[in-house]
C-alpha positions, 0 to 999 in steps of 0.5 A: 224504630219500628215501634216509633214509626208504628206509633207515628202512623197510629197518631196520624191515623187517629188525629182528627182534621177540622177539614173533614168534619163536614164531609159526607158525600162524594157528590159535593163540590170539589172544594169539599172533596172527601179525603178518600176519593176512589179512583172509580169515581174520580175520572168517570168520563162523559163519553163512556156510556150509551145513555142518550144523555151522554151522547149529547155531551162533548166526546173528547176533552184533554185530561189536563184541561176542561172536562165535563164535571162528573158531579153534573153527570152523577144522576145520569151515571147512576141510571146507567150503572146502579152499582155506582150508587152503591159505591158512592154510598159506601165511600161516602160513609168511609170518608169520616173513617179514613185511617189517615185523615190526620194528614189530609191537608190543603195545598194553597195557591200562591195568590190565594185560594187552594189547588186542592187537598192531598195526603201529606207524606211529610206530615207523617214525620217519619225520617225513613220517608226522606230516604225512600226512592221517589218511585217508592214514595208514589207507591206509599202515597197510593196505599195511604190514599186508598187505605180502607183497612180491607183491600189496603191496610195500615200494615201495607203502609208500614211495609212501604215506609220500612222499604229498606228492610222489607223489600229484600224480604219480597213482601207483598203490597197492593197497588191501585194505579190511577188509570189504565192504558191500552193499544188496539192489539191488546185493547180488542181482546180486553174489550172482548173479555169485558163483553164476555164477562158481562154475559157471564154475570148475566148467566150467574143472575147478577147485574152485568153493569157491574162490569165497567171500568172503575178507573180511566181507561185510554185506548189508542189505536196504533198497532193496525196500520201496515206499510203497504204503500211506501216511498209515495206522497200518498202513502199516509192516505193509502195505508189508512184506507187499507187499514180501515178496509182490513179492520173495520169490524175491529174498529167498530167493536172498539167504538162500541166499547167506548159507548157501552163501557163508562170511563173509556176513551178511544183515540182513533187510528191515524193519531199516533203511537200510544206511548207518544200520545201518552207522553204528549197528551194523556199523561197527567203527572198529578191528578186533580179530581174533585179537589183531591191531588195525587200522583198520576200512575198507570199500568198498560197492556203494552210493555213499553208503557214505561215510556211515561216514566220519563215524565215522572209518572209511575207506569209499567206494562202488565198483561191484558187480564191483569189490566182488566182486573185493575179496570174493575177495581181490583188492587194489583198485588205486587212484590215490593220491588227493590230499586237500583239507583243509576247515577248519570254523570258527565255529558254526551259527546258531540254526535252521540244520540239518545239511542246510543245512550239507551242501548248502552244503558240496556246492556249495562242493566241487563248485565246487572240484573234488574228483573222485577226491580225499579231503576231510578235515575239521578245525578248531575248528568240529568241536567243534560238530558232532555225529557225526550232523551229520558223517555227514550231510556224509560221506554226500553225498560222491558229490554233491560228487564226492569219494571220501571226506569224512573225519572223523578219530576224536575225543572226539565219535566216542567219545561216539557209540560209547557212545551207540549201545551199543558196550561201554566196553571196546570204546571203550577199545580203539578210543581206545587203538589210535588214540592209539598209532598217531597216528590220533586227534585230540584238540582239547584238545591243540596240533594239528600242521599236516598237509599237504593238496593244497589248502585250503578253509575255511567259517565255519559262521556263514555257513551259511543255510537252503537246499534243492537242486533242481529236478533236481540235488543241487548246485544249492543255492537259499537259502530266501530266494531260492526263490520267485524261483528257482522262477519263473526255472525256469518261464521258462528253457529246458528244462535243469537249471534250466528247464522252459520254461513259457510265461508265459501258462500259468504261473498255470494251475490244474488243478481235480480231485476228491479223494475227492469233494471239490474240489481244485486244483494249479498249477505248483510244487504239492507232491504228494510230501513224504517224510522219507526217506534215509540222509542225514537219517534217521540224524540225531536233530536234524533228525528231532526237529526235523521232529516239533517243526514238526509239533507247532507246526503242529498246535497252531496248527491247520495241516493238510497237504492230504490229496492230498499223499503224505506219508511217513516212512521211518526209517533204523532202529528207533531213530528210531521209539523216540526219536520215540515217547519224545519224543511227537512221532510223534503230531503227525507222524501227524496231518500224514500223516507216518506211518511207512511202513517202514524203507528208502530208499523215495522217495529211490531212486524207491520212492515208490509211486503217487500218487493217480490223480486227482492224477496225471490232473490233472498229466498232463492239464494238463501241470503241473510238480508238485513233490516235496520229500524229505530225500534226496540224489538228485533227478535227473529221473525218479528220485523219481516219473515225474510230479514234474518238480521235485524238491527236497532239503530237511531233514526240518523243511523237508519238513514245512513245504513239505507244509504250504504245499502249494507250492514257489512261496512266500517263507517270509519274507514269505508265510504257510504257512497260516491258523491256527485263530484266523484269523491268518496262520501263517509259517514262523518261527511253527512253526520250533523253536530250536536249543535246543529241538531239543537239549533233546528230543535230550538227553532222548529219544535213549538208549543202550538204544534202540540196544541193544534195536533191534539185538538185535531185528533179529538175530532177523529177522522172521517173514516172513524166518524162514519162507523156506526155501532149498536147502542146496546150494552151487551154485545151481540156476538156474530158466530160468522165473524173472523175478528170478534168471537165469544171466547170460552173462558167462562163456559159452564162457570159456577159460583164455586171456585174449581180449586187447584188442578193437578197435573198427572202423567202429563206429556211434554208438549214442547221443549224449548231452550233459552229466550223464548219470547212472546213473539215466539209463543204468540206472533203478531205478524203475518199469518202464514199461508199453510198454517192452521190459522190460514186453514181456518180462515180459508174454510170461512171464505177469507181470501189470503190477501185479507188474512191481515195479521195475528195481532189484528185477529186477537179478538178471535180465540179460534184464530189465536189458539191456532196461532199459538207457537206459530212463529216460523223461527221457533226452535223446539228440541223435540224436532231435532233441529227442524225449525218452525211451528211443529212438534212431536205427538209423543204417543204416536211419534207423529210430527204435527203442527203445534195446534194439531198436536194440542188438539189431539192431546186434548181430545184424548184427555191428556195433560201437557206441560212445557219445558223451557230455559231462561227468560221464558216469555220475554218481550211484549206484554202479550196476554195471548201468550198465556191465553193461547197455551191455556186454550191448547191445554197446557197445564204447567210451564217448567222453566229456568226463569220467567219474564215478569209480565209473562209469569203473571199472565200464566198465573192469570190464566190458571197455568202453573209456572215452575222454576228449576232449581239454580244450576239445573235445567232440562238438560242437566237433569237428563230430561228429553221431553219424551217422559211423562210428568207428574207435579205433586202439588197439593189439591187444597189451596190452603196447603200451597204457599207462595214460592214453595218447593214441589216435587216433579216425577217422571214415568222413567223414575226421575225426580227433581224439585221445582219452585212454584212461582205463585209469588203472592197469596192473591195469585194463589186465590186466582189459581184457586178460581181457575184464573184472575177473571173468574175470580173477579166475576165471582167477587163482583157477583157477590157484591 
């Protein structure tokens, strides 16, 4: 079979197409587009340069509709970026040499004319392609289209076609995503890095304009709004004003970036959550650029970029540094993934929500083990899942550990595209292209069996109402078992499912005064109830379901207690429109769920302060207080420092738990409260039926809402439009700034790579157990008043009220280095049970803050390493969780296992990731962390192989073997250069 396929590939590559005979330039009209349009030239945006000629052009345009032609702008672009002219000439000369020009064909329109041209997978005439999962076909199309026999080769194409045989061998392939997606927490450091790279190029005597995004980059500002004001009709405006006061410098920097760098779109604050904006507006599904059609694909610096997989767009989260390399034209080096086929059958029962489904799927996949794999959903049950339901499942891919949770495009996808305002012509083009390239699923036709690495099945009828917590997203609890589970958590020792509250203290009541009236809380009392997060706020069924619960509660006379901090943060303005049209926002307001802003808010820790009297009652009485949120992350210390128990729930259940006021309730047998008629009210009395919800969705969610919303956001808002920014393309660093600071990554950099670094007699800096998350490593929330970061800010005249969050300070390496391992709930074994951001400085035996200990090791020239358990670096795709340890001097991390993105980030920053052998860890090997460690890694990069074993020895005579987690040859090249960004700079400088 291999020989047959190889010859078919060669035939396709060598045959000549008459369509291509006249192609000589990428600047020809779209009807004569070259067969190999580099994405670097396809999506170049008019609003991404400081050239005066550009500023007169429309700054915003929908990516699926009209957009200024890049050809009209080519001369202006070349004036700004001389490197582009060289790229155009190079690709122009490559056009006639494309290895797969024989399968470059026309896609005709039904009424005459053509949609464009595309690389046809069926034209390869290879039966193996018909068995490929749809997600793998997207990778295949990309390598064919981008094949230049340099960065992408015909051998890479063969690897993917032969996926059934090659995937188990962990082969390496290159992948060039069509675009990059950022949010502001990760976007600010990315733009900081790009600005710093320009300076480095200057110092090396090269052209700084080579540092420009070569693929479309969309940056949505959604992570900065905090719930300072809640339960108020004026909350949106008040919170936005505070957001701009705190973040004016950051926002101005991002606005500068959108003009200084070409091809970068910045969506202003107050527009929505990045993943919902991506789903409703930015997602193309199929690109049609210069008349060449190809599937949309995206990598994003937020781990929940996977939400777009629900739309049939291949997308996943990567570290910021990897995204930056992608922006600059570097192909992503990835291991060809296995694909888990997840069959859905049956139909969900009445009253069961998409949130219940995704929490169930998360638990199943977590148990199956899908790290580093794609999950592809199929089966008869798909017909009963709305696009929003699919997006909910895809969104939580990081929580179940997969790279993607993919839903191929079908009729449901097309209906959603029309609902969200995409034009009929665009939808027709998308359908025609995907059908022609065997990427469309039509459940009205017989289905051909596809090959998967493994298979799972879920009957949707078996899904039951549930929540997850109290500390991890995959710890699902059926609603009927919640009361028993809660009491078990109180009894159990401190851990993911335990708080170790003595029996005699479990019934403790903390009395306090709230606004002059008596109040009380106990263990399990809800103090935060938030309808928040991209996972759920994009789904009309659960959002309107929450409104119906609020309405029924109001009708029966139930009321949320006033000391519970309630909030509603929609993922886009569309949600507000349909809540208002349905008349349900009025009832949510009555229960305290006023709209507080358009952003991630509570889900990322931007929950704001709770009332001082409530906080005092919690701390003075050691109460295990609870937050209930419709989010995707509930790790310790993330939601709020004072909520030790945090539960993920559907928006309707968030309202229900707020009404109950406690998580210590059995909804089946215990009433939520007493109605105005004096009778008990149970959950079943206020829970809407599936039919009720569907009726409101049908009448209230309309296409015009999407069109109006996204026409509006493209105009910005007054506060954003008033920001003035400099016009220069090199950034003028302000040494006094506490938000934007020039990082030291390229200080003293030369053109020669430094080569692999050794690790000799290193001290153990930190010794961790399992499930250390990126929230533990680099928290995004509040800056504690007694922390090293707080000291740094106060020394520079910043008042405590203006500290803002770590997430908002990610443009300043000085603060982020001090904030690394600053999570107040972190457990370091060297501290013998003491919880918090401290460690033991081994040489002196002193207990110091993590940052102070790191600086002491660095000042004495001592290497440090970290010991860790399983799932090290799980959670958000946070590049500062790798940058911070690097700045603190960490040379290696030895763990039982790594989360996919974090391992990649460590490599990208030059830190060595090592895995203990199966069945071994620090405890079984008798390692205490007080030893000194030498990692016997070759100093010549040519002697290191991906995944090879190395010996680690200690100063007390212990020796053990670890696997070096450089997974590809490209990652070894990054390590040789001291990280991915120095590698990119040196390569661009040579061009």
